[in-house]
Backbone as CSV, one residue per row, in Angstrom:
resi,resn,N_x,N_y,N_z,CA_x,CA_y,CA_z,C_x,C_y,C_z
1,MET,-13.676,7.945,-37.704,-13.398,6.586,-37.481,-12.342,6.477,-36.439
2,ALA,-11.340,7.273,-36.433,-10.174,7.196,-35.380,-10.713,7.411,-34.046
3,ASP,-11.920,8.222,-34.028,-12.559,8.403,-32.673,-13.025,7.046,-32.018
4,ASN,-13.534,6.207,-32.881,-14.054,4.966,-32.435,-12.866,4.044,-31.872
5,SER,-11.748,4.106,-32.563,-10.517,3.391,-32.176,-10.042,3.915,-30.885
6,PHE,-10.021,5.172,-30.727,-9.606,5.745,-29.466,-10.477,5.417,-28.285
7,ASN,-11.694,5.425,-28.565,-12.748,5.212,-27.490,-12.599,3.588,-27.085
8,ALA,-12.400,2.744,-28.072,-12.231,1.313,-27.815,-10.924,1.149,-27.071
9,ASN,-9.854,1.820,-27.361,-8.595,1.565,-26.666,-8.791,2.038,-25.195
10,VAL,-9.314,3.317,-25.051,-9.451,3.743,-23.610,-10.382,2.933,-22.845
11,GLY,-11.525,2.411,-23.454,-12.446,1.559,-22.729,-11.951,0.301,-22.331
12,SER,-11.172,-0.371,-23.284,-10.559,-1.668,-22.869,-9.425,-1.423,-21.767
13,LEU,-8.657,-0.406,-21.838,-7.688,-0.098,-20.803,-8.290,0.132,-19.430
14,PHE,-9.405,0.811,-19.382,-10.008,0.979,-18.041,-10.705,-0.212,-17.557
15,HIS,-11.238,-0.953,-18.518,-11.930,-2.293,-18.143,-10.963,-3.245,-17.664
16,GLY,-9.741,-3.239,-18.167,-8.614,-4.085,-17.538,-8.240,-3.738,-16.170
17,MET,-8.182,-2.398,-15.905,-7.691,-1.921,-14.721,-8.742,-2.082,-13.644
18,GLU,-9.976,-2.158,-14.018,-11.088,-2.430,-12.918,-10.852,-3.648,-12.163
19,GLY,-10.433,-4.736,-12.979,-10.159,-5.993,-12.354,-8.897,-6.068,-11.495
20,PHE,-7.968,-5.132,-11.793,-6.667,-5.126,-11.115,-6.724,-4.384,-9.736
21,ILE,-7.476,-3.258,-9.735,-7.537,-2.357,-8.615,-8.654,-2.828,-7.668
22,THR,-8.275,-3.320,-6.523,-9.262,-3.671,-5.500,-8.786,-3.119,-4.115
23,GLY,-9.574,-3.358,-3.191,-9.230,-2.823,-1.862,-7.922,-3.502,-1.230
24,LYS,-7.697,-4.714,-1.799,-6.557,-5.492,-1.316,-5.271,-4.839,-1.956
25,THR,-5.213,-4.137,-2.994,-4.053,-3.534,-3.443,-3.584,-2.405,-2.658
26,VAL,-4.507,-1.838,-1.982,-4.096,-0.637,-0.976,-3.839,-1.283,0.426
27,VAL,-4.691,-2.104,0.879,-4.519,-2.772,2.070,-4.431,-4.252,1.761
28,GLY,-3.333,-4.856,2.035,-3.045,-6.222,1.586,-3.794,-7.309,2.487
29,ASP,-3.637,-8.496,2.167,-4.304,-9.596,3.091,-3.704,-9.596,4.379
30,ALA,-4.497,-9.740,5.457,-3.977,-9.748,6.873,-3.343,-11.144,6.978
31,VAL,-2.187,-11.177,7.743,-1.419,-12.341,8.074,-1.593,-12.535,9.508
32,LYS,-2.170,-13.676,9.954,-2.433,-13.963,11.384,-1.571,-15.064,11.881
33,PHE,-0.963,-14.776,12.980,-0.015,-15.683,13.733,-0.674,-16.457,14.786
34,ASP,0.054,-17.461,15.210,-0.567,-18.345,16.368,-0.748,-17.577,17.691
35,ASP,0.163,-16.578,18.001,0.069,-15.829,19.134,-0.974,-14.745,19.181
36,GLY,-1.762,-14.618,18.072,-2.803,-13.570,17.872,-2.372,-12.349,17.237
37,THR,-1.107,-12.334,16.970,-0.647,-11.085,16.188,-1.150,-11.042,14.667
38,ILE,-1.588,-9.861,14.384,-1.988,-9.672,12.899,-1.167,-8.633,12.336
39,ILE,-0.731,-8.947,11.082,0.064,-8.016,10.350,-0.713,-7.667,9.050
40,LEU,-0.868,-6.382,8.771,-1.652,-5.875,7.746,-0.839,-4.871,6.834
41,PRO,-0.276,-5.278,5.678,0.583,-4.489,4.838,-0.347,-3.240,4.172
42,LEU,0.299,-2.106,4.132,-0.297,-0.998,3.446,0.741,-0.671,2.279
43,VAL,0.056,-0.297,1.126,0.867,-0.035,-0.011,0.475,1.153,-0.700
44,ASP,1.344,1.865,-1.448,1.023,2.904,-2.299,0.825,2.302,-3.795
45,VAL,-0.255,2.787,-4.404,-0.549,2.294,-5.700,-0.571,3.490,-6.718
46,SER,0.204,3.329,-7.789,0.183,4.362,-8.903,-0.123,3.810,-10.134
47,PHE,-0.858,4.475,-11.058,-1.254,3.966,-12.307,-1.080,5.178,-13.362
48,GLY,-0.678,4.859,-14.524,-0.643,5.810,-15.647,-1.342,5.073,-16.838
49,VAL,-2.158,5.883,-17.541,-2.881,5.196,-18.693,-2.683,6.309,-19.845
50,ALA,-2.372,5.755,-21.105,-2.232,6.579,-22.245,-2.903,5.894,-23.467
51,ALA,-3.628,6.657,-24.280,-4.177,6.093,-25.549,-4.183,7.140,-26.525
52,GLY,-4.127,6.745,-27.820,-4.195,7.661,-28.904,-4.554,6.984,-30.178
53,ALA,-5.120,7.874,-31.149,-5.526,7.389,-32.367,-5.152,8.359,-33.374
54,PHE,-4.890,7.874,-34.605,-4.557,8.813,-35.666,-5.122,8.349,-37.016
55,ALA,-5.731,9.213,-37.741,-6.277,8.869,-39.047,-6.055,9.930,-40.105
56,GLU,-5.682,9.471,-41.296,-5.545,10.390,-42.402,-6.395,9.937,-43.448
57,PRO,-6.996,10.884,-44.155,-7.856,10.365,-45.317,-7.066,9.605,-46.335
58,GLY,-7.626,8.459,-46.682,-6.997,7.511,-47.659,-5.790,6.674,-47.196
59,LYS,-5.517,6.694,-45.938,-4.517,5.980,-45.208,-5.065,5.089,-44.115
60,LYS,-4.351,4.081,-43.776,-4.814,3.238,-42.642,-4.913,4.041,-41.391
61,GLU,-5.945,3.718,-40.503,-6.101,4.245,-39.242,-5.165,3.612,-38.287
62,ASN,-4.488,4.327,-37.435,-3.612,3.805,-36.389,-4.121,4.148,-35.005
63,SER,-3.982,3.157,-34.105,-4.312,3.565,-32.680,-3.540,2.664,-31.791
64,ALA,-3.231,3.209,-30.529,-2.458,2.392,-29.576,-2.892,2.924,-28.262
65,GLY,-2.574,2.083,-27.197,-2.835,2.418,-25.859,-1.866,1.707,-24.952
66,GLY,-1.644,2.097,-23.735,-0.843,1.372,-22.811,-1.195,1.802,-21.360
67,MET,-0.783,0.859,-20.447,-1.028,1.234,-19.070,0.109,0.760,-18.228
68,GLY,0.560,1.510,-17.269,1.539,1.000,-16.410,1.152,1.259,-14.886
69,GLY,1.787,0.451,-14.117,1.437,0.721,-12.721,2.631,0.311,-11.776
70,LYS,2.645,0.794,-10.594,3.589,0.536,-9.522,2.932,0.413,-8.200
71,ILE,3.341,-0.733,-7.496,2.811,-1.011,-6.163,4.051,-1.068,-5.253
72,GLN,4.027,-0.128,-4.198,5.217,-0.116,-3.387,4.700,-0.160,-1.863
73,PRO,5.349,-0.994,-1.097,4.991,-1.070,0.270,5.369,0.302,1.047
74,SER,4.455,0.727,1.830,4.758,1.976,2.562,4.699,1.795,4.027
75,ALA,3.879,0.956,4.616,3.871,0.701,6.002,3.263,-0.668,6.333
76,ILE,3.403,-1.074,7.584,2.875,-2.393,8.075,2.196,-1.949,9.342
77,LEU,0.861,-2.392,9.499,0.016,-2.239,10.557,0.101,-3.450,11.459
78,VAL,0.599,-3.526,12.605,0.821,-4.662,13.582,-0.210,-4.560,14.731
79,ILE,-0.945,-5.541,14.811,-1.937,-5.491,15.917,-1.530,-6.777,16.818
80,ARG,-1.152,-6.481,18.055,-0.852,-7.409,18.966,-1.243,-7.105,20.453
81,ASN,-1.964,-8.114,21.020,-2.369,-7.913,22.440,-3.223,-6.675,22.474
82,GLY,-4.113,-6.401,21.510,-4.977,-5.159,21.602,-4.283,-3.915,21.409
83,GLU,-3.089,-3.877,21.052,-2.424,-2.652,20.762,-2.085,-2.579,19.308
84,THR,-2.128,-1.464,18.681,-1.919,-1.261,17.236,-0.678,-0.367,17.133
85,LYS,0.280,-0.838,16.128,1.494,-0.112,15.956,1.631,-0.023,14.461
86,LEU,2.016,1.199,13.907,2.161,1.419,12.486,3.741,1.441,12.231
87,VAL,4.205,0.546,11.467,5.753,0.556,11.263,5.920,1.010,9.706
88,ASN,6.613,2.126,9.679,6.875,2.778,8.381,8.065,2.041,7.760
89,VAL,7.879,1.574,6.446,8.900,0.849,5.720,9.358,1.662,4.554
90,LYS,8.749,2.756,4.319,9.236,3.614,3.214,9.943,4.945,3.749
91,ASN,10.997,5.280,2.966,11.774,6.465,3.214,12.304,6.570,4.721
92,GLN,12.978,5.377,5.055,13.374,5.321,6.446,14.881,5.789,6.369
93,ASP,15.157,6.802,7.160,16.485,7.255,7.312,16.976,6.828,8.802
94,SER,18.124,7.114,9.223,18.598,6.733,10.497,17.857,7.274,11.664
95,ILE,17.487,8.524,11.537,16.815,9.311,12.647,15.477,8.746,12.747
96,THR,14.768,8.445,11.724,13.398,7.948,11.716,13.418,6.532,12.461
97,LYS,14.401,5.771,12.069,14.453,4.363,12.655,14.743,4.529,14.166
98,VAL,15.515,5.357,14.595,15.748,5.554,16.063,14.442,6.039,16.736
99,LEU,13.866,6.983,16.138,12.576,7.492,16.779,11.481,6.492,16.782
100,ASP,11.442,5.501,15.838,10.498,4.482,15.810,10.843,3.420,16.922
101,MET,12.102,3.359,17.295,12.532,2.356,18.302,12.285,2.812,19.709
102,VAL,12.238,4.123,19.914,12.098,4.747,21.265,10.917,4.065,22.073
103,PRO,9.785,4.023,21.611,8.688,3.516,22.427,8.984,1.986,22.897
104,ASP,9.515,1.268,22.061,9.818,-0.190,22.425,10.927,-0.223,23.506
105,LEU,11.932,0.665,23.309,13.021,0.718,24.254,12.507,1.092,25.685
106,LEU,11.519,2.123,25.703,11.086,2.594,26.953,10.223,1.590,27.564
107,ASP,9.364,0.789,26.697,8.555,-0.337,27.393,9.486,-1.331,28.005
108,LYS,10.721,-1.630,27.403,11.603,-2.620,27.929,12.185,-2.309,29.255
109,TYR,12.626,-0.952,29.244,13.444,-0.594,30.398,12.840,0.354,31.428
110,VAL,11.732,0.947,31.171,11.146,1.830,32.173,9.881,1.075,32.559
111,PRO,9.833,0.791,33.914,8.644,0.050,34.353,7.330,0.731,34.270
112,SER,6.285,0.037,33.833,5.041,0.657,33.716,4.379,0.798,35.015
113,LYS,3.186,1.571,35.014,2.425,1.764,36.241,2.027,0.455,36.938
114,LYS,1.639,-0.497,36.195,1.217,-1.857,36.692,2.302,-2.409,37.422
115,GLU,3.551,-2.490,36.807,4.779,-3.048,37.280,5.118,-2.406,38.578
116,LYS,4.985,-1.036,38.665,5.358,-0.306,39.889,4.358,-0.625,41.073
117,ALA,3.085,-0.726,40.618,1.982,-1.165,41.636,2.344,-2.645,42.201
118,GLN,2.703,-3.496,41.370,2.990,-4.859,41.849,4.207,-4.842,42.739
119,LYS,5.267,-4.075,42.359,6.447,-4.090,43.294,6.036,-3.470,44.618
120,ALA,5.203,-2.429,44.610,4.859,-1.788,45.892,4.051,-2.769,46.768
121,LYS,3.309,-3.572,46.125,2.429,-4.582,46.926,3.388,-5.597,47.594
122,ASN,4.374,-6.035,46.875,5.252,-7.132,47.459,6.285,-6.577,48.371
C-alpha cells in the first residue's frame, strides 16, 4: 500500500513540474525597444524532487514529497543593428568586466575600416 502512496506523490510532483518548466524558463521573453534593440534573458534552472513513503503493519501509512527550484540569471543576449552580443551577468569579477568592455572601447576610439575609407575620400 505504501508503494501506491509513493507513486502518487512522485506522479503529482512531476505533473506539477511539467507546467512550470517551459522554454521560457531557460530563455525568457524577448524585450523589444523602439530603436529595434532586442534583449533576451538567459537563465540557469535547477530543480530537486524528493518523495518517500513508509508503512508498518497495523499502523498508519505515511508519505511525503517535496520539490524545490532555483532560477538564476546567467546572461543577456543583446541584438542591436544586426549585431549580437552576449553579456555575462553571472560570476563577474573585475577582470571579466574589463575584458567584456574592451570591444566597446575599441569601437569607440579606434576608427573602423569604413570610417578610414570615408576620411580618405574627403
